[in-house]
C-alpha positions as CSV (number, residue, x, y, z in Angstrom):
1,X,-5.3,0.7,-6.0
2,X,-3.1,-1.0,-8.6
3,X,0.7,-1.0,-8.0
4,X,3.3,-2.5,-10.3
5,X,2.4,-3.9,-13.7
6,X,-0.5,-5.9,-14.9
7,X,-0.1,-7.5,-18.4
8,X,-3.0,-7.6,-20.8
9,X,-5.5,-10.4,-19.9
10,X,-3.5,-11.2,-16.8
11,X,-5.2,-12.2,-13.5
12,X,-4.9,-9.6,-10.7
13,X,-3.8,-10.5,-7.2
14,X,-5.5,-8.6,-4.4
15,X,-3.5,-8.2,-1.1
16,X,-3.7,-6.1,2.1
17,X,-0.7,-4.0,3.1
18,X,-0.4,-1.6,6.0
19,X,0.2,1.8,4.4
20,X,0.1,5.2,6.1
21,X,0.5,8.7,4.8
22,X,4.2,9.8,5.2
23,X,3.0,13.3,6.0
24,X,0.1,13.0,8.5
25,X,0.2,9.3,9.4
26,X,-3.4,8.6,8.3
27,X,-4.0,4.9,7.4
28,X,-4.9,4.1,3.9
29,X,-8.3,2.2,3.5
30,X,-8.7,-0.7,1.1
31,X,-6.3,-3.1,-0.5
32,X,-3.8,-3.1,-3.4
33,X,-3.7,-5.1,-6.6
34,X,-1.0,-6.2,-9.0
35,X,-0.5,-8.7,-11.8
36,X,-0.1,-12.4,-10.9
37,X,3.3,-12.7,-12.7
38,X,4.7,-9.6,-10.9
39,X,3.5,-10.4,-7.4
40,X,6.2,-11.4,-4.9
41,X,9.1,-10.7,-7.3
42,X,12.1,-8.8,-6.0
43,X,11.1,-5.8,-8.2
44,X,7.6,-5.9,-6.7
45,X,9.0,-5.9,-3.2
46,X,11.3,-3.0,-3.9
47,X,8.5,-1.0,-5.6
48,X,6.2,-1.6,-2.6
49,X,8.8,-0.4,-0.1
50,X,9.3,2.8,-2.1
51,X,5.6,3.3,-2.4
52,X,5.2,3.0,1.4
53,X,8.0,5.5,2.0
54,X,6.6,8.1,-0.4
55,X,2.8,7.7,-0.1
56,X,0.7,10.8,0.5
57,X,-3.0,10.6,1.3
58,X,-5.4,12.6,-0.9
59,X,-5.6,15.5,1.5
60,X,-1.8,15.9,1.8
61,X,-1.3,15.4,-1.9
62,X,-3.8,18.1,-2.7
63,X,-2.3,20.5,-0.2
64,X,1.2,19.9,-1.8
65,X,-0.2,20.6,-5.3
66,X,-1.8,23.9,-4.1
67,X,1.4,25.1,-2.4
């Protein structure tokens, strides 16, 4: 999954982060990617924290859309 911004022709950085669904607590498989120039910036860290706080797994996201 890509998070943040990736500029055109920019190298992507792959990293592992412990992320769980905020509704059911299910762990998210796989890693994340972002652009090399964006990785480890204060904006990136803030966006990652917000992503972790608001993440819904596919099942919970679909359930929310149907309701």
